[in-house]
C-alpha positions in Angstrom: 0.0 0.0 0.0 2.9 2.4 0.8 4.4 1.8 -2.6 1.2 2.6 -4.4 0.6 5.7 -2.4 4.2 6.9 -3.2 3.7 6.3 -6.9 0.4 8.2 -6.9 1.9 11.1 -4.9 4.8 11.3 -7.4 2.3 11.5 -10.3 0.3 14.2 -8.6 3.4 16.2 -7.9 4.4 16.4 -11.5 0.8 16.9 -12.6 0.5 19.9 -10.4 0.1 23.5 -11.7 3.5 24.4 -10.2 5.3 22.1 -12.7 2.9 22.1 -15.6 2.4 25.9 -16.2 6.1 26.8 -16.8 6.7 23.7 -18.8 3.6 24.3 -21.0 4.5 28.0 -21.5 8.0 27.0 -22.6 6.9 24.3 -25.0 3.8 25.8 -26.6 5.5 28.5 -28.7 7.9 26.0 -30.3 5.0 23.7 -31.2 3.0 26.5 -32.8 5.9 28.0 -34.8 7.0 24.5 -36.0 3.5 23.7 -37.0 3.3 26.8 -39.1 6.6 26.0 -40.9 5.6 22.4 -41.5 2.1 23.4 -42.6 3.5 25.9 -45.2 6.0 23.4 -46.5 3.5 20.5 -46.5 0.8 22.5 -48.3 3.3 23.9 -50.8 4.5 20.4 -51.7 1.1 18.9 -51.7 -0.8 21.5 -53.7 2.0 22.6 -56.0 4.4 19.7 -56.5 2.7 16.4 -55.8 1.6 14.7 -59.0 -2.1 14.4 -59.7 -3.8 11.1 -58.9 -4.3 8.9 -61.9 -8.0 8.3 -61.0 -9.1 11.3 -59.0 -7.0 14.0 -60.7 -6.4 17.1 -58.6 -9.4 16.5 -56.4 -7.3 14.1 -54.3 -5.3 17.1 -53.0 -7.9 17.6 -50.3 -6.3 14.6 -48.6 -3.7 17.1 -47.1 -6.5 18.7 -45.1 -8.9 15.8 -44.6 -6.6 12.9 -43.5 -4.7 14.8 -40.7 -8.1 16.2 -39.4 -9.7 12.7 -39.5 -6.7 11.1 -37.7 -6.6 13.7 -35.0 -10.4 13.6 -34.5 -10.2 10.0 -33.2 -6.8 10.3 -31.5 -7.8 13.3 -29.5 -11.0 11.7 -28.4 -9.2 8.6 -27.2 -6.8 10.8 -25.4 -9.7 12.7 -23.8 -11.3 9.4 -22.7 -8.0 8.0 -21.2 -7.3 11.3 -19.3 -10.9 11.4 -18.1 -10.7 7.8 -16.8 -7.5 8.7 -15.0 -9.2 11.7 -13.4 -12.1 9.6 -12.2 -9.6 7.2 -10.5 -7.0 9.7 -9.1 -8.9 13.0 -9.1 -6.0 15.0 -10.7 -7.6 18.3 -11.5 -5.1 19.2 -14.2 -6.4 16.4 -16.3 -9.8 17.9 -16.6 -8.4 21.2 -17.8 -6.3 19.5 -20.4 -9.4 17.5 -21.6 -11.5 20.6 -21.8 -8.8 22.2 -23.9 -8.7 19.1 -26.2 -12.4 19.0 -26.7 -12.6 22.3 -28.7 -9.8 21.4 -31.1 -11.0 17.8 -31.3 -14.5 19.0 -32.3 -13.0 21.3 -34.9 -10.9 18.5 -36.4 -14.0 16.3 -36.6 -16.0 19.0 -38.3 -13.1 19.6 -40.8 -12.9 15.9 -41.5 -16.7 15.7 -42.2 -16.8 18.8 -44.4 -13.7 18.0 -46.4 -14.8 14.4 -46.7 -18.1 15.5 -48.2 -16.3 17.8 -50.6 -14.0 14.9 -51.6 -16.9 12.5 -51.9 -18.9 14.6 -54.3 -16.6 14.0 -57.3 -15.3 10.6 -56.1 -18.6 8.9 -55.1 -21.0 11.1 -56.9 -22.7 12.3 -53.7 -21.9 14.6 -50.8 -23.0 12.1 -48.1 -23.8 8.4 -47.7 -24.8 6.7 -44.5 -21.6 4.7 -44.5 -20.4 3.2 -41.2 -17.2 5.3 -41.3 -19.0 8.6 -42.0 -21.9 7.9 -39.6 -19.5 7.0 -36.7 -17.5 10.1 -37.4 -20.7 12.2 -37.2 -21.6 10.5 -34.0 -18.1 11.3 -32.7 -18.8 15.0 -33.4 -22.0 14.8 -31.3 -20.0 13.4 -28.4 -17.6 16.3 -28.7 -20.4 18.8 -28.8 -22.2 17.0 -25.9 -19.0 17.2 -23.8 -18.6 20.9 -24.5 -22.3 21.7 -24.0 -22.4 19.9 -20.6 -19.1 21.4 -19.5 -20.6 24.9 -20.0 -24.2 24.1 -18.8 -23.3 22.6 -15.4 -22.5 25.4 -13.1 -20.8 23.5 -10.3 -17.3 22.8 -11.5 -16.8 19.6 -9.6 -20.1 18.1 -10.8 -19.3 19.2 -14.4 -15.8 17.5 -14.2 -17.2 14.2 -13.0 -20.2 14.2 -15.5 -18.2 15.2 -18.5 -15.4 12.7 -17.6 -18.0 9.9 -17.6 -19.4 11.0 -20.9 -15.9 11.1 -22.4 -15.2 7.5 -21.3 -18.5 6.3 -22.7 -17.7 7.9 -26.1 -14.4 6.0 -26.5 -16.4 3.1 -28.1 -17.4 5.5 -31.0 -13.8 6.7 -31.5 -12.6 3.1 -31.7 -15.4 2.3 -34.1 -14.3 5.1 -36.4 -10.8 3.6 -36.5 -11.7 0.0 -37.2 -14.9 0.5 -39.3 -13.2 0.2 -42.7 -11.5 -3.0 -41.7 -14.4 -4.9 -40.2 -17.4 -3.6 -42.1 -18.2 -3.1 -45.8 -17.5 0.6 -46.4 -17.2 2.9 -49.3 -14.4 4.7 -47.4 -11.0 3.7 -48.4 -8.7 2.0 -45.9 -5.8 3.8 -44.2 -3.5 5.7 -46.5 -0.7 6.0 -44.0 -0.9 2.8 -42.0 -1.7 0.3 -44.8 -0.3 -3.2 -44.1 1.9 -3.2 -47.2 3.2 0.3 -46.6 1.8 3.7 -47.7 -0.8 3.3 -50.5 0.3 6.4 -52.4 3.5 7.6 -54.1 6.3 9.1 -52.0 5.8 12.5 -53.7 2.3 12.5 -52.3 3.1 10.8 -49.1 5.8 13.2 -47.8 3.6 16.3 -47.8 0.9 14.2 -46.1 3.3 13.3 -43.3 4.3 17.0 -42.9 0.7 18.0 -42.7 0.0 15.4 -40.1 2.9 16.6 -38.0 1.8 20.2 -38.5 -1.8 19.4 -37.3 -0.4 17.5 -34.3 2.1 20.2 -33.3 -0.6 22.9 -33.6 -3.0 20.9 -31.5 -0.3 20.3 -28.9 0.6 24.0 -28.7 -3.1 25.1 -28.6 -3.9 22.6 -25.8 -0.9 23.7 -23.8 -1.8 27.4 -24.1 -5.5 26.8 -23.6 -5.1 24.7 -20.5 -2.7 27.2 -18.9 -5.3 29.9 -19.6 -7.9 27.8 -17.8 -5.6 27.5 -14.8 -5.1 31.3 -14.7 -8.9 31.7 -15.0 -9.5 29.2 -12.1 -7.0 31.0 -9.9 -8.5 34.4 -10.7 -12.0 33.1 -9.8 -10.8 31.7 -6.5 -9.1 35.0 -5.7 -12.3 36.9 -6.6 -14.5 34.6 -4.4 -12.1 34.9 -1.5 -12.2 38.7 -1.4 
């Protein structure tokens, strides 16, 4: 029991505001600037130099916006769910602030994935939308994101809101996993993974390199945003406590 308590205490120590805030403030600018550089290079290579697809022509170039957003939409929700579960077990307040920061950018990525997917689907499938398992589960994931954000703002008591939204995030992990595996276990119009195909990337290296750069750009921007947003939530919480104690 003593060993377990020591481990949890160590975890809480380094998950405290005292350690997190200076570290986040130091890392965030580098993430944001690097994401800008990689994004510019990735889009330039993808839109200006990558060859046109032999079947889809230039319409395939939306892949550089769609795929990173779709990948992050599920990865971020799974991260939210894991952090929420950890909060429910160990009650580390910082985790809820990080999750609240992730929710906004996660919902944005999901919306981008749906909109760009519809734009891509129009010339490829001949329709803007089909009730395909991949598309439907992605839409359901957006509803979970929106539900999380809505309940987080609607419940006035902060402690109650943290517990309720954490439970909701954990429940929604099933949808995020369904999005990831749907094209492998169900008949789907949606193509299988471009990046993680079993035989290696399913596109030419000239197309693949810009895609990797855009995925990194999205990921770094998200990291920088979440770090800055969570620090702002910490400052807001401290100001509120100071105001209430006056």
